[in-house]
FIKOLZA-1660 file (N, C-alpha, C; in steps of 0.1 Angstrom, whole numbers, plus 5000, padded with zeros to 4 digits):
% residues 236
   i   px   py   pz ch aa at
   1 6142 6345 9526  A  M  N
   1 6153 6344 9536  A  M CA
   1 6153 6357 9544  A  M  C
   2 6152 6356 9558  A  N  N
   2 6152 6368 9566  A  N CA
   2 6166 6373 9568  A  N  C
   3 6167 6384 9576  A  T  N
   3 6180 6391 9577  A  T CA
   3 6190 6382 9585  A  T  C
   4 6186 6376 9595  A  L  N
   4 6195 6367 9603  A  L CA
   4 6200 6355 9594  A  L  C
   5 6191 6349 9586  A  E  N
   5 6195 6339 9577  A  E CA
   5 6205 6344 9567  A  E  C
   6 6203 6356 9562  A  T  N
   6 6212 6361 9552  A  T CA
   6 6226 6363 9558  A  T  C
   7 6227 6368 9570  A  I  N
   7 6240 6370 9577  A  I CA
   7 6246 6357 9580  A  I  C
   8 6239 6348 9585  A  T  N
   8 6244 6335 9589  A  T CA
   8 6249 6327 9577  A  T  C
   9 6242 6328 9566  A  Q  N
   9 6247 6321 9554  A  Q CA
   9 6259 6327 9549  A  Q  C
  10 6260 6341 9549  A  Y  N
  10 6273 6347 9544  A  Y CA
  10 6285 6343 9552  A  Y  C
  11 6283 6344 9566  A  L  N
  11 6294 6341 9575  A  L CA
  11 6299 6327 9574  A  L  C
  12 6291 6318 9569  A  K  N
  12 6295 6304 9568  A  K CA
  12 6306 6303 9557  A  K  C
  13 6305 6312 9547  A  S  N
  13 6315 6311 9536  A  S CA
  13 6317 6326 9531  A  S  C
  14 6324 6334 9539  A  P  N
  14 6326 6348 9536  A  P CA
  14 6336 6349 9524  A  P  C
  15 6335 6360 9517  A  H  N
  15 6344 6363 9506  A  H CA
  15 6355 6372 9511  A  H  C
  16 6367 6371 9505  A  P  N
  16 6378 6380 9508  A  P CA
  16 6374 6394 9502  A  P  C
  17 6381 6404 9507  A  D  N
  17 6379 6418 9501  A  D CA
  17 6385 6419 9487  A  D  C
  18 6384 6431 9481  A  E  N
  18 6389 6432 9467  A  E CA
  18 6404 6431 9466  A  E  C
  19 6411 6431 9477  A  D  N
  19 6426 6428 9477  A  D CA
  19 6429 6414 9480  A  D  C
  20 6419 6406 9481  A  G  N
  20 6421 6392 9484  A  G CA
  20 6423 6389 9499  A  G  C
  21 6421 6399 9508  A  E  N
  21 6424 6397 9522  A  E CA
  21 6411 6393 9529  A  E  C
  22 6412 6385 9540  A  D  N
  22 6401 6381 9548  A  D CA
  22 6396 6393 9556  A  D  C
  23 6384 6396 9555  A  R  N
  23 6378 6408 9563  A  R CA
  23 6378 6405 9578  A  R  C
  24 6375 6392 9581  A  G  N
  24 6373 6389 9595  A  G CA
  24 6360 6393 9601  A  G  C
  25 6350 6394 9592  A  T  N
  25 6336 6399 9596  A  T CA
  25 6330 6389 9606  A  T  C
  26 6324 6395 9617  A  K  N
  26 6318 6386 9627  A  K CA
  26 6306 6394 9633  A  K  C
  27 6297 6386 9640  A  K  N
  27 6286 6392 9646  A  K CA
  27 6289 6398 9660  A  K  C
  28 6282 6409 9663  A  L  N
  28 6282 6414 9676  A  L CA
  28 6272 6407 9685  A  L  C
  29 6274 6406 9698  A  P  N
  29 6265 6399 9707  A  P CA
  29 6251 6404 9705  A  P  C
  30 6241 6395 9707  A  G  N
  30 6227 6399 9706  A  G CA
  30 6223 6407 9718  A  G  C
  31 6211 6412 9717  A  L  N
  31 6205 6420 9727  A  L CA
  31 6196 6412 9737  A  L  C
  32 6195 6415 9749  A  S  N
  32 6186 6409 9759  A  S CA
  32 6172 6413 9756  A  S  C
  33 6162 6406 9761  A  E  N
  33 6148 6410 9760  A  E CA
  33 6146 6424 9765  A  E  C
  34 6152 6427 9776  A  N  N
  34 6150 6441 9782  A  N CA
  34 6156 6451 9773  A  N  C
  35 6168 6448 9767  A  E  N
  35 6174 6458 9757  A  E CA
  35 6165 6460 9745  A  E  C
  36 6159 6449 9740  A  I  N
  36 6150 6450 9728  A  I CA
  36 6138 6458 9732  A  I  C
  37 6132 6456 9743  A  E  N
  37 6120 6464 9747  A  E CA
  37 6124 6479 9749  A  E  C
  38 6136 6482 9755  A  A  N
  38 6140 6496 9756  A  A CA
  38 6142 6502 9743  A  A  C
  39 6147 6494 9733  A  F  N
  39 6150 6499 9720  A  F CA
  39 6136 6502 9713  A  F  C
  40 6127 6493 9715  A  E  N
  40 6113 6496 9709  A  E CA
  40 6107 6508 9715  A  E  C
  41 6109 6511 9728  A  R  N
  41 6103 6523 9734  A  R CA
  41 6110 6535 9727  A  R  C
  42 6123 6535 9725  A  E  N
  42 6130 6546 9719  A  E CA
  42 6124 6549 9705  A  E  C
  43 6121 6538 9697  A  C  N
  43 6117 6540 9684  A  C CA
  43 6102 6542 9683  A  C  C
  44 6094 6539 9694  A  G  N
  44 6080 6541 9694  A  G CA
  44 6072 6531 9686  A  G  C
  45 6077 6519 9685  A  C  N
  45 6070 6509 9677  A  C CA
  45 6074 6495 9683  A  C  C
  46 6066 6485 9679  A  I  N
  46 6069 6471 9682  A  I CA
  46 6076 6464 9670  A  I  C
  47 6087 6459 9671  A  F  N
  47 6094 6453 9660  A  F CA
  47 6088 6440 9655  A  F  C
  48 6090 6437 9642  A  T  N
  48 6085 6425 9637  A  T CA
  48 6092 6413 9643  A  T  C
  49 6086 6401 9641  A  T  N
  49 6092 6389 9647  A  T CA
  49 6106 6387 9641  A  T  C
  50 6108 6389 9628  A  D  N
  50 6121 6387 9622  A  D CA
  50 6131 6397 9628  A  D  C
  51 6127 6409 9630  A  V  N
  51 6137 6419 9636  A  V CA
  51 6141 6415 9650  A  V  C
  52 6131 6410 9658  A  K  N
  52 6134 6406 9672  A  K CA
  52 6143 6394 9672  A  K  C
  53 6140 6384 9662  A  E  N
  53 6149 6372 9661  A  E CA
  53 6163 6376 9658  A  E  C
  54 6165 6386 9649  A  L  N
  54 6178 6391 9645  A  L CA
  54 6185 6397 9657  A  L  C
  55 6178 6406 9664  A  L  N
  55 6184 6413 9675  A  L CA
  55 6188 6404 9687  A  L  C
  56 6180 6393 9689  A  R  N
  56 6184 6384 9700  A  R CA
  56 6197 6377 9697  A  R  C
  57 6199 6374 9684  A  D  N
  57 6211 6366 9680  A  D CA
  57 6223 6374 9676  A  D  C
  58 6220 6386 9671  A  C  N
  58 6231 6394 9665  A  C CA
  58 6228 6409 9667  A  C  C
  59 6237 6416 9674  A  G  N
  59 6235 6430 9677  A  G CA
  59 6241 6439 9666  A  G  C
  60 6248 6433 9656  A  G  N
  60 6254 6440 9645  A  G CA
  60 6265 6433 9639  A  G  C
  61 6273 6440 9631  A  L  N
  61 6285 6433 9625  A  L CA
  61 6297 6442 9627  A  L  C
  62 6309 6436 9628  A  E  N
  62 6321 6443 9628  A  E CA
  62 6331 6438 9618  A  E  C
  63 6340 6446 9613  A  E  N
  63 6349 6443 9603  A  E CA
  63 6342 6439 9590  A  E  C
  64 6332 6446 9586  A  G  N
  64 6325 6444 9574  A  G CA
  64 6327 6456 9565  A  G  C
  65 6317 6460 9557  A  P  N
  65 6319 6472 9548  A  P CA
  65 6323 6484 9556  A  P  C
  66 6317 6486 9567  A  M  N
  66 6321 6496 9577  A  M CA
  66 6328 6489 9588  A  M  C
  67 6336 6497 9596  A  E  N
  67 6343 6490 9607  A  E CA
  67 6333 6484 9617  A  E  C
  68 6322 6490 9619  A  I  N
  68 6311 6484 9627  A  I CA
  68 6298 6489 9623  A  I  C
  69 6288 6480 9624  A  I  N
  69 6274 6483 9622  A  I CA
  69 6266 6479 9635  A  I  C
  70 6262 6488 9642  A  D  N
  70 6255 6485 9655  A  D CA
  70 6240 6487 9653  A  D  C
  71 6233 6476 9652  A  F  N
  71 6218 6476 9649  A  F CA
  71 6210 6485 9658  A  F  C
  72 6214 6485 9671  A  K  N
  72 6207 6493 9681  A  K CA
  72 6211 6508 9680  A  K  C
  73 6223 6511 9676  A  G  N
  73 6228 6524 9674  A  G CA
  73 6230 6532 9687  A  G  C
  74 6235 6544 9685  A  E  N
  74 6239 6553 9696  A  E CA
  74 6234 6567 9693  A  E  C
  75 6227 6574 9703  A  M  N
  75 6222 6587 9701  A  M CA
  75 6233 6597 9699  A  M  C
  76 6232 6606 9689  A  V  N
  76 6242 6616 9686  A  V CA
  76 6234 6629 9683  A  V  C
  77 6241 6640 9684  A  D  N
  77 6235 6653 9681  A  D CA
  77 6242 6660 9670  A  D  C
  78 6235 6661 9658  A  Y  N
  78 6241 6667 9646  A  Y CA
  78 6231 6677 9640  A  Y  C
  79 6236 6688 9635  A  L  N
  79 6228 6698 9628  A  L CA
  79 6217 6703 9636  A  L  C
  80 6218 6703 9650  A  G  N
  80 6208 6708 9658  A  G CA
  80 6196 6699 9659  A  G  C
  81 6197 6686 9655  A  F  N
  81 6186 6677 9655  A  F CA
  81 6182 6674 9669  A  F  C
  82 6191 6675 9679  A  G  N
  82 6188 6671 9692  A  G CA
  82 6192 6657 9695  A  G  C
  83 6196 6654 9708  A  K  N
  83 6202 6641 9711  A  K CA
  83 6192 6630 9711  A  K  C
  84 6179 6633 9710  A  N  N
  84 6169 6622 9710  A  N CA
  84 6163 6620 9696  A  N  C
  85 6170 6624 9685  A  R  N
  85 6165 6623 9672  A  R CA
  85 6173 6614 9663  A  R  C
  86 6186 6614 9664  A  I  N
  86 6195 6607 9655  A  I CA
  86 6202 6595 9662  A  I  C
  87 6200 6583 9657  A  K  N
  87 6207 6571 9662  A  K CA
  87 6217 6566 9652  A  K  C
  88 6230 6569 9654  A  E  N
  88 6240 6565 9645  A  E CA
  88 6242 6550 9646  A  E  C
  89 6242 6543 9635  A  I  N
  89 6244 6528 9635  A  I CA
  89 6257 6524 9628  A  I  C
  90 6262 6532 9619  A  A  N
  90 6274 6528 9612  A  A CA
  90 6282 6540 9607  A  A  C
  91 6294 6543 9614  A  P  N
  91 6303 6553 9609  A  P CA
  91 6311 6548 9597  A  P  C
  92 6315 6556 9588  A  D  N
  92 6324 6552 9577  A  D CA
  92 6339 6554 9580  A  D  C
  93 6342 6560 9591  A  G  N
  93 6356 6563 9595  A  G CA
  93 6361 6576 9590  A  G  C
  94 6352 6584 9583  A  F  N
  94 6357 6597 9577  A  F CA
  94 6348 6608 9582  A  F  C
  95 6341 6606 9593  A  G  N
  95 6332 6616 9598  A  G CA
  95 6318 6616 9593  A  G  C
  96 6314 6605 9585  A  N  N
  96 6301 6603 9580  A  N CA
  96 6295 6591 9586  A  N  C
  97 6282 6590 9585  A  F  N
  97 6275 6578 9592  A  F CA
  97 6261 6575 9587  A  F  C
  98 6257 6563 9589  A  W  N
  98 6243 6559 9586  A  W CA
  98 6235 6560 9599  A  W  C
  99 6222 6563 9598  A  F  N
  99 6214 6565 9610  A  F CA
  99 6199 6562 9609  A  F  C
 100 6193 6560 9620  A  Y  N
 100 6178 6560 9621  A  Y CA
 100 6174 6574 9625  A  Y  C
 101 6163 6579 9621  A  W  N
 101 6158 6592 9624  A  W CA
 101 6146 6590 9633  A  W  C
 102 6148 6592 9646  A  L  N
 102 6137 6590 9655  A  L CA
 102 6128 6603 9656  A  L  C
 103 6115 6601 9658  A  P  N
 103 6108 6588 9660  A  P CA
 103 6102 6582 9647  A  P  C
 104 6108 6586 9636  A  H  N
 104 6103 6581 9623  A  H CA
 104 6110 6567 9620  A  H  C
 105 6106 6557 9628  A  V  N
 105 6112 6544 9626  A  V CA
 105 6101 6533 9626  A  V  C
 106 6101 6524 9616  A  S  N
 106 6091 6514 9614  A  S CA
 106 6094 6502 9622  A  S  C
 107 6084 6493 9622  A  E  N
 107 6086 6480 9629  A  E CA
 107 6097 6471 9623  A  E  C
 108 6101 6475 9610  A  E  N
 108 6111 6468 9603  A  E CA
 108 6125 6474 9605  A  E  C
 109 6126 6484 9614  A  L  N
 109 6138 6491 9617  A  L CA
 109 6143 6499 9604  A  L  C
 110 6136 6509 9601  A  G  N
 110 6139 6517 9589  A  G CA
 110 6130 6529 9589  A  G  C
 111 6132 6538 9579  A  P  N
 111 6142 6538 9570  A  P CA
 111 6156 6542 9576  A  P  C
 112 6166 6540 9568  A  I  N
 112 6180 6543 9572  A  I CA
 112 6185 6555 9563  A  I  C
 113 6191 6565 9569  A  F  N
 113 6196 6576 9562  A  F CA
 113 6211 6577 9563  A  F  C
 114 6217 6585 9555  A  Y  N
 114 6231 6587 9555  A  Y CA
 114 6235 6602 9556  A  Y  C
 115 6244 6604 9566  A  Y  N
 115 6249 6618 9568  A  Y CA
 115 6263 6620 9562  A  Y  C
 116 6265 6629 9554  A  Q  N
 116 6278 6632 9548  A  Q CA
 116 6282 6646 9553  A  Q  C
 117 6293 6647 9560  A  H  N
 117 6297 6659 9567  A  H CA
 117 6302 6670 9557  A  H  C
 118 6306 6666 9545  A  E  N
 118 6310 6677 9536  A  E CA
 118 6298 6683 9529  A  E  C
 119 6294 6694 9534  A  G  N
 119 6281 6700 9530  A  G CA
 119 6276 6708 9541  A  G  C
 120 6270 6702 9551  A  P  N
 120 6267 6687 9552  A  P CA
 120 6256 6684 9543  A  P  C
 121 6254 6670 9541  A  M  N
 121 6243 6665 9532  A  M CA
 121 6236 6654 9540  A  M  C
 122 6223 6652 9537  A  L  N
 122 6216 6641 9542  A  L CA
 122 6210 6633 9530  A  L  C
 123 6210 6620 9531  A  F  N
 123 6206 6612 9520  A  F CA
 123 6196 6601 9525  A  F  C
 124 6188 6596 9516  A  Y  N
 124 6179 6584 9519  A  Y CA
 124 6187 6572 9514  A  Y  C
 125 6189 6562 9523  A  Q  N
 125 6197 6550 9519  A  Q CA
 125 6188 6538 9517  A  Q  C
 126 6180 6534 9527  A  S  N
 126 6173 6521 9527  A  S CA
 126 6160 6522 9534  A  S  C
 127 6150 6514 9529  A  D  N
 127 6137 6514 9535  A  D CA
 127 6137 6507 9548  A  D  C
 128 6146 6498 9551  A  S  N
 128 6146 6490 9563  A  S CA
 128 6160 6485 9566  A  S  C
 129 6162 6480 9578  A  L  N
 129 6175 6473 9581  A  L CA
 129 6177 6461 9573  A  L  C
 130 6167 6454 9569  A  R  N
 130 6168 6442 9560  A  R CA
 130 6175 6446 9547  A  R  C
 131 6170 6457 9541  A  D  N
 131 6175 6462 9528  A  D CA
 131 6190 6466 9530  A  D  C
 132 6192 6473 9541  A  F  N
 132 6206 6478 9544  A  F CA
 132 6216 6467 9545  A  F  C
 133 6212 6456 9552  A  I  N
 133 6221 6445 9554  A  I CA
 133 6223 6438 9541  A  I  C
 134 6212 6437 9533  A  S  N
 134 6213 6430 9520  A  S CA
 134 6224 6437 9512  A  S  C
 135 6224 6450 9512  A  E  N
 135 6233 6458 9504  A  E CA
 135 6247 6457 9510  A  E  C
 136 6248 6455 9523  A  C  N
 136 6261 6453 9530  A  C CA
 136 6267 6440 9525  A  C  C
 137 6259 6430 9524  A  I  N
 137 6264 6417 9520  A  I CA
 137 6268 6417 9505  A  I  C
 138 6260 6425 9497  A  R  N
 138 6264 6427 9483  A  R CA
 138 6278 6434 9482  A  R  C
 139 6280 6443 9491  A  F  N
 139 6293 6451 9491  A  F CA
 139 6305 6442 9495  A  F  C
 140 6302 6430 9501  A  M  N
 140 6313 6421 9505  A  M CA
 140 6314 6409 9496  A  M  C
 141 6306 6409 9485  A  T  N
 141 6305 6398 9476  A  T CA
 141 6308 6402 9462  A  T  C
 142 6318 6395 9455  A  P  N
 142 6321 6399 9441  A  P CA
 142 6308 6400 9433  A  P  C
 143 6307 6410 9424  A  P  N
 143 6317 6420 9420  A  P CA
 143 6318 6433 9430  A  P  C
 144 6312 6432 9442  A  Y  N
 144 6313 6442 9452  A  Y CA
 144 6305 6454 9448  A  Y  C
 145 6294 6453 9441  A  D  N
 145 6285 6464 9438  A  D CA
 145 6275 6465 9449  A  D  C
 146 6272 6477 9452  A  S  N
 146 6262 6480 9463  A  S CA
 146 6257 6494 9462  A  S  C
 147 6244 6495 9466  A  L  N
 147 6238 6508 9467  A  L CA
 147 6244 6517 9478  A  L  C
 148 6250 6510 9488  A  I  N
 148 6257 6517 9498  A  I CA
 148 6269 6524 9493  A  I  C
 149 6277 6517 9485  A  D  N
 149 6289 6523 9479  A  D CA
 149 6285 6533 9469  A  D  C
 150 6274 6531 9461  A  D  N
 150 6270 6540 9451  A  D CA
 150 6266 6553 9457  A  D  C
 151 6259 6553 9468  A  L  N
 151 6255 6565 9475  A  L CA
 151 6267 6572 9481  A  L  C
 152 6275 6564 9488  A  H  N
 152 6287 6570 9494  A  H CA
 152 6296 6577 9484  A  H  C
 153 6297 6572 9472  A  E  N
 153 6305 6578 9462  A  E CA
 153 6298 6587 9452  A  E  C
 154 6285 6591 9456  A  F  N
 154 6277 6601 9448  A  F CA
 154 6275 6596 9434  A  F  C
 155 6273 6583 9432  A  R  N
 155 6270 6578 9418  A  R CA
 155 6255 6578 9415  A  R  C
 156 6246 6579 9424  A  I  N
 156 6232 6578 9422  A  I CA
 156 6226 6591 9417  A  I  C
 157 6230 6602 9424  A  K  N
 157 6224 6615 9420  A  K CA
 157 6235 6625 9422  A  K  C
 158 6236 6634 9412  A  R  N
 158 6246 6645 9412  A  R CA
 158 6244 6654 9424  A  R  C
 159 6254 6659 9430  A  I  N
 159 6253 6668 9442  A  I CA
 159 6246 6680 9438  A  I  C
 160 6248 6685 9426  A  Q  N
 160 6242 6698 9421  A  Q CA
 160 6227 6696 9419  A  Q  C
 161 6222 6684 9419  A  D  N
 161 6208 6682 9417  A  D CA
 161 6200 6679 9430  A  D  C
 162 6207 6678 9441  A  L  N
 162 6201 6674 9453  A  L CA
 162 6190 6683 9457  A  L  C
 163 6192 6696 9457  A  N  N
 163 6182 6706 9462  A  N CA
 163 6171 6709 9452  A  N  C
 164 6170 6702 9442  A  D  N
 164 6159 6704 9432  A  D CA
 164 6145 6701 9439  A  D  C
 165 6146 6693 9450  A  D  N
 165 6133 6689 9457  A  D CA
 165 6130 6698 9469  A  D  C
 166 6138 6708 9471  A  L  N
 166 6134 6718 9481  A  L CA
 166 6122 6726 9476  A  L  C
 167 6112 6728 9485  A  T  N
 167 6100 6734 9482  A  T CA
 167 6097 6746 9490  A  T  C
 168 6095 6758 9485  A  P  N
 168 6091 6769 9493  A  P CA
 168 6078 6766 9501  A  P  C
 169 6077 6771 9513  A  T  N
 169 6065 6768 9521  A  T CA
 169 6052 6771 9514  A  T  C
 170 6052 6782 9506  A  A  N
 170 6040 6786 9499  A  A CA
 170 6035 6776 9489  A  A  C
 171 6044 6767 9484  A  L  N
 171 6041 6758 9473  A  L CA
 171 6040 6743 9479  A  L  C
 172 6043 6742 9491  A  Y  N
 172 6043 6728 9497  A  Y CA
 172 6028 6724 9499  A  Y  C
 173 6025 6712 9495  A  E  N
 173 6011 6707 9496  A  E CA
 173 6010 6700 9510  A  E  C
 174 6002 6706 9518  A  V  N
 174 6001 6701 9532  A  V CA
 174 5991 6690 9533  A  V  C
 175 5992 6681 9543  A  D  N
 175 5983 6671 9546  A  D CA
 175 5980 6673 9561  A  D  C
 176 5972 6663 9567  A  S  N
 176 5968 6665 9581  A  S CA
 176 5980 6664 9590  A  S  C
 177 5991 6657 9586  A  K  N
 177 6002 6656 9595  A  K CA
 177 6012 6668 9594  A  K  C
 178 6011 6676 9583  A  T  N
 178 6021 6686 9581  A  T CA
 178 6015 6700 9582  A  T  C
 179 6002 6701 9582  A  E  N
 179 5995 6715 9581  A  E CA
 179 6000 6724 9592  A  E  C
 180 5999 6719 9604  A  S  N
 180 6003 6728 9615  A  S CA
 180 6018 6732 9615  A  S  C
 181 6026 6722 9611  A  F  N
 181 6041 6725 9610  A  F CA
 181 6044 6735 9599  A  F  C
 182 6038 6734 9587  A  I  N
 182 6040 6743 9576  A  I CA
 182 6035 6757 9579  A  I  C
 183 6024 6758 9586  A  S  N
 183 6018 6771 9589  A  S CA
 183 6026 6779 9599  A  S  C
 184 6034 6772 9606  A  S  N
 184 6043 6779 9616  A  S CA
 184 6055 6785 9610  A  S  C
 185 6058 6782 9598  A  L  N
 185 6071 6786 9591  A  L CA
 185 6069 6799 9584  A  L  C
 186 6080 6807 9583  A  Q  N
 186 6080 6820 9576  A  Q CA
 186 6081 6818 9561  A  Q  C
 187 6078 6828 9553  A  D  N
 187 6078 6827 9539  A  D CA
 187 6091 6824 9532  A  D  C
 188 6102 6828 9539  A  D  N
 188 6115 6826 9533  A  D CA
 188 6121 6812 9536  A  D  C
 189 6113 6803 9541  A  V  N
 189 6117 6790 9544  A  V CA
 189 6114 6780 9533  A  V  C
 190 6123 6770 9532  A  F  N
 190 6121 6759 9522  A  F CA
 190 6119 6746 9530  A  F  C
 191 6112 6736 9524  A  V  N
 191 6109 6724 9530  A  V CA
 191 6115 6712 9522  A  V  C
 192 6122 6703 9530  A  Y  N
 192 6126 6690 9523  A  Y CA
 192 6119 6679 9530  A  Y  C
 193 6111 6671 9523  A  D  N
 193 6103 6660 9528  A  D CA
 193 6109 6647 9523  A  D  C
 194 6114 6639 9533  A  F  N
 194 6120 6626 9529  A  F CA
 194 6110 6615 9529  A  F  C
 195 6097 6617 9531  A  R  N
 195 6088 6606 9533  A  R CA
 195 6087 6597 9520  A  R  C
 196 6088 6603 9509  A  N  N
 196 6086 6595 9496  A  N CA
 196 6099 6595 9489  A  N  C
 197 6110 6595 9496  A  S  N
 197 6123 6595 9489  A  S CA
 197 6127 6581 9484  A  S  C
 198 6136 6581 9474  A  K  N
 198 6142 6569 9469  A  K CA
 198 6157 6570 9472  A  K  C
 199 6163 6558 9471  A  V  N
 199 6177 6557 9474  A  V CA
 199 6185 6568 9466  A  V  C
 200 6193 6576 9473  A  G  N
 200 6201 6586 9466  A  G CA
 200 6195 6600 9467  A  G  C
 201 6182 6601 9470  A  D  N
 201 6176 6614 9472  A  D CA
 201 6182 6621 9485  A  D  C
 202 6183 6634 9484  A  G  N
 202 6189 6640 9496  A  G CA
 202 6189 6656 9495  A  G  C
 203 6195 6662 9505  A  V  N
 203 6195 6676 9505  A  V CA
 203 6209 6681 9509  A  V  C
 204 6214 6691 9502  A  D  N
 204 6228 6696 9505  A  D CA
 204 6225 6709 9513  A  D  C
 205 6231 6710 9525  A  L  N
 205 6229 6721 9534  A  L CA
 205 6240 6730 9534  A  L  C
 206 6249 6730 9524  A  Q  N
 206 6261 6739 9524  A  Q CA
 206 6257 6753 9526  A  Q  C
 207 6246 6758 9519  A  K  N
 207 6242 6772 9519  A  K CA
 207 6229 6774 9526  A  K  C
 208 6225 6764 9535  A  F  N
 208 6213 6765 9542  A  F CA
 208 6215 6762 9557  A  F  C
 209 6206 6768 9565  A  D  N
 209 6206 6765 9579  A  D CA
 209 6193 6758 9582  A  D  C
 210 6193 6748 9591  A  V  N
 210 6181 6741 9595  A  V CA
 210 6174 6750 9605  A  V  C
 211 6162 6754 9603  A  V  N
 211 6155 6763 9612  A  V CA
 211 6145 6755 9620  A  V  C
 212 6140 6744 9615  A  E  N
 212 6130 6736 9622  A  E CA
 212 6130 6722 9617  A  E  C
 213 6125 6713 9625  A  M  N
 213 6123 6699 9621  A  M CA
 213 6109 6695 9626  A  M  C
 214 6102 6687 9617  A  H  N
 214 6089 6682 9621  A  H CA
 214 6091 6673 9633  A  H  C
 215 6083 6673 9643  A  P  N
 215 6085 6665 9656  A  P CA
 215 6084 6650 9654  A  P  C
 216 6077 6646 9643  A  D  N
 216 6075 6631 9642  A  D CA
 216 6079 6626 9628  A  D  C
 217 6081 6635 9618  A  L  N
 217 6084 6630 9605  A  L CA
 217 6097 6635 9600  A  L  C
 218 6103 6628 9590  A  P  N
 218 6116 6632 9584  A  P CA
 218 6115 6644 9575  A  P  C
 219 6111 6656 9580  A  I  N
 219 6109 6668 9572  A  I CA
 219 6117 6679 9578  A  I  C
 220 6125 6685 9570  A  L  N
 220 6134 6696 9574  A  L CA
 220 6128 6710 9569  A  L  C
 221 6129 6720 9577  A  A  N
 221 6126 6734 9572  A  A CA
 221 6140 6741 9573  A  A  C
 222 6144 6747 9561  A  V  N
 222 6157 6753 9560  A  V CA
 222 6155 6767 9554  A  V  C
 223 6165 6775 9557  A  R  N
 223 6166 6789 9552  A  R CA
 223 6179 6791 9546  A  R  C
 224 6180 6798 9534  A  K  N
 224 6193 6802 9528  A  K CA
 224 6201 6810 9538  A  K  C
 225 6214 6806 9539  A  R  N
 225 6223 6812 9548  A  R CA
 225 6227 6826 9543  A  R  C
 226 6227 6836 9551  A  K  N
 226 6231 6849 9547  A  K CA
 226 6246 6850 9544  A  K  C
 227 6249 6857 9533  A  T  N
 227 6263 6859 9530  A  T CA
 227 6269 6869 9540  A  T  C
 228 6282 6870 9540  A  L  N
 228 6289 6879 9549  A  L CA
 228 6285 6893 9547  A  L  C
 229 6283 6897 9534  A  F  N
 229 6278 6910 9530  A  F CA
 229 6265 6913 9537  A  F  C
 230 6256 6903 9535  A  Q  N
 230 6242 6905 9541  A  Q CA
 230 6242 6906 9556  A  Q  C
 231 6251 6898 9562  A  R  N
 231 6251 6899 9577  A  R CA
 231 6257 6912 9582  A  R  C
 232 6266 6918 9574  A  L  N
 232 6272 6930 9578  A  L CA
 232 6264 6943 9575  A  L  C
 233 6257 6943 9564  A  F  N
 233 6251 6955 9559  A  F CA
 233 6236 6955 9557  A  F  C
 234 6230 6943 9559  A  Q  N
 234 6215 6943 9558  A  Q CA
 234 6209 6941 9571  A  Q  C
 235 6197 6947 9573  A  K  N
 235 6190 6945 9585  A  K CA
 235 6184 6931 9585  A  K  C
 236 6183 6926 9597  A  N  N
 236 6177 6912 9599  A  N CA
 236 6162 6913 9595  A  N  C
% end
């Protein structure tokens, strides 16, 4: 069953929420061919047949687990990523949101990441839009268990364990796609690479500043933020 079939089947017989109330979930209007082509250019790939079929019929969902899920998304600028890097697709209503990370987007519209403003923190959520929607449907179906809720409520990985995967540049194993990027960084920089992440993996930036981002890959270079004492009394 593809994503459009999954959505259509659920909406034929939707479940009430945990309080027994009707959610009123419905589809957003689909995208035109020109809009789909423009979306593909933004992402730098040609979407699969299933993704195009979905987008033609359904542009997203409203009144679901989140107030709105916009499959095309909207460009935003957070953490200095730049306005052409982050496409927000689903806010949670509390200053957090799920997003695509451009240009690291596949023909299946993924992976999908989660931004948590308290930290701030970045997490890996889903490999594709299909997986994300599948978890959204689970979130609306008794017993209402979902990896989306598990991630949102920090059940998958403890916050204090998030930065265990930060790697000093000197220890980072480069490949042909990262060698130039890593060689440009200073010795006091750490690297977080999301390419092989699992659901719940992430980085807590409470005590770090983002100093650089890989131009094509979901890789952050960060540096420990100086304390007030260091800023006042130590030389740069």
